[in-house]
C-alpha positions as CSV (number, residue, x, y, z in Angstrom):
1,X,-41.6,75.3,46.7
2,X,-41.5,72.1,44.4
3,X,-38.9,69.6,44.6
4,X,-36.0,70.1,42.2
5,X,-35.9,67.1,39.7
6,X,-33.0,64.9,40.6
7,X,-30.4,63.8,38.0
8,X,-32.0,60.6,37.4
9,X,-35.2,62.1,36.4
10,X,-33.1,64.5,33.8
11,X,-31.5,61.6,32.3
12,X,-34.5,59.9,31.9
13,X,-36.5,62.8,30.6
14,X,-33.8,63.5,27.9
15,X,-33.4,59.6,27.0
16,X,-37.3,59.7,26.4
17,X,-36.9,62.8,24.1
18,X,-34.0,61.5,22.4
19,X,-36.1,58.1,21.7
20,X,-38.9,60.3,20.1
21,X,-36.6,61.6,17.8
22,X,-34.7,58.4,17.2
23,X,-38.3,56.9,16.4
24,X,-39.3,59.6,13.9
25,X,-35.6,58.8,12.0
26,X,-36.1,55.3,12.0
27,X,-39.6,55.3,10.4
28,X,-38.3,57.8,7.8
29,X,-35.3,55.6,7.5
30,X,-37.7,52.4,7.0
31,X,-39.9,53.9,4.5
32,X,-36.7,55.1,2.3
33,X,-35.2,51.5,2.7
34,X,-38.4,49.6,2.1
35,X,-40.3,51.9,-0.7
36,X,-37.4,52.8,-3.0
37,X,-36.5,49.1,-3.5
38,X,-40.1,48.1,-3.9
39,X,-40.7,50.6,-6.5
40,X,-37.5,49.6,-8.2
41,X,-38.0,45.8,-8.4
42,X,-41.9,46.2,-9.2
43,X,-40.9,48.5,-12.2
44,X,-37.9,46.0,-13.4
45,X,-40.8,43.2,-12.9
46,X,-43.3,45.2,-15.3
47,X,-40.6,46.5,-17.9
48,X,-39.2,42.9,-18.2
49,X,-43.1,41.1,-18.3
50,X,-43.6,44.0,-21.0
51,X,-40.6,42.8,-23.0
52,X,-41.1,39.5,-23.1
53,X,-45.1,40.1,-23.9
54,X,-46.4,38.9,-20.7
55,X,-47.5,42.1,-18.9
56,X,-48.2,41.2,-15.1
57,X,-51.4,42.4,-14.0
58,X,-52.1,45.4,-11.3
59,X,-53.0,43.1,-8.6
60,X,-49.9,40.7,-9.4
61,X,-47.5,44.1,-9.4
62,X,-49.2,45.2,-6.2
63,X,-48.7,42.0,-4.3
64,X,-45.0,41.7,-5.4
65,X,-44.1,45.5,-4.4
66,X,-45.9,44.9,-1.0
67,X,-43.9,41.6,-0.5
68,X,-40.6,43.4,-1.4
69,X,-41.4,46.4,0.9
70,X,-42.3,44.2,3.8
71,X,-39.3,42.2,3.1
72,X,-36.8,45.1,3.2
73,X,-38.6,46.8,6.2
74,X,-38.3,43.4,8.3
75,X,-34.5,43.3,7.5
76,X,-34.3,47.0,8.3
77,X,-35.7,46.5,11.7
78,X,-33.8,43.4,12.7
79,X,-30.7,45.5,11.9
80,X,-31.6,48.6,13.7
81,X,-33.3,47.1,16.7
82,X,-31.3,47.5,20.0
83,X,-32.3,44.3,21.6
């Protein structure tokens, strides 16, 4: 007969399962928190550039959007880390 799992093993297993679920929710949250502001500010930059007559290039918009997304993702990760 195999040994019965101890309470410590059961708790550790539950924590691993919970941490996997938390990781999925955290990834989804990071995508929402970083992509929507990046898209918003990139569209604002493109709109303002077009309004004043100096439309930014696609490379400039992509660089700006990537920088905004990286910044937002970094802030989100710092705020939600459990250190």
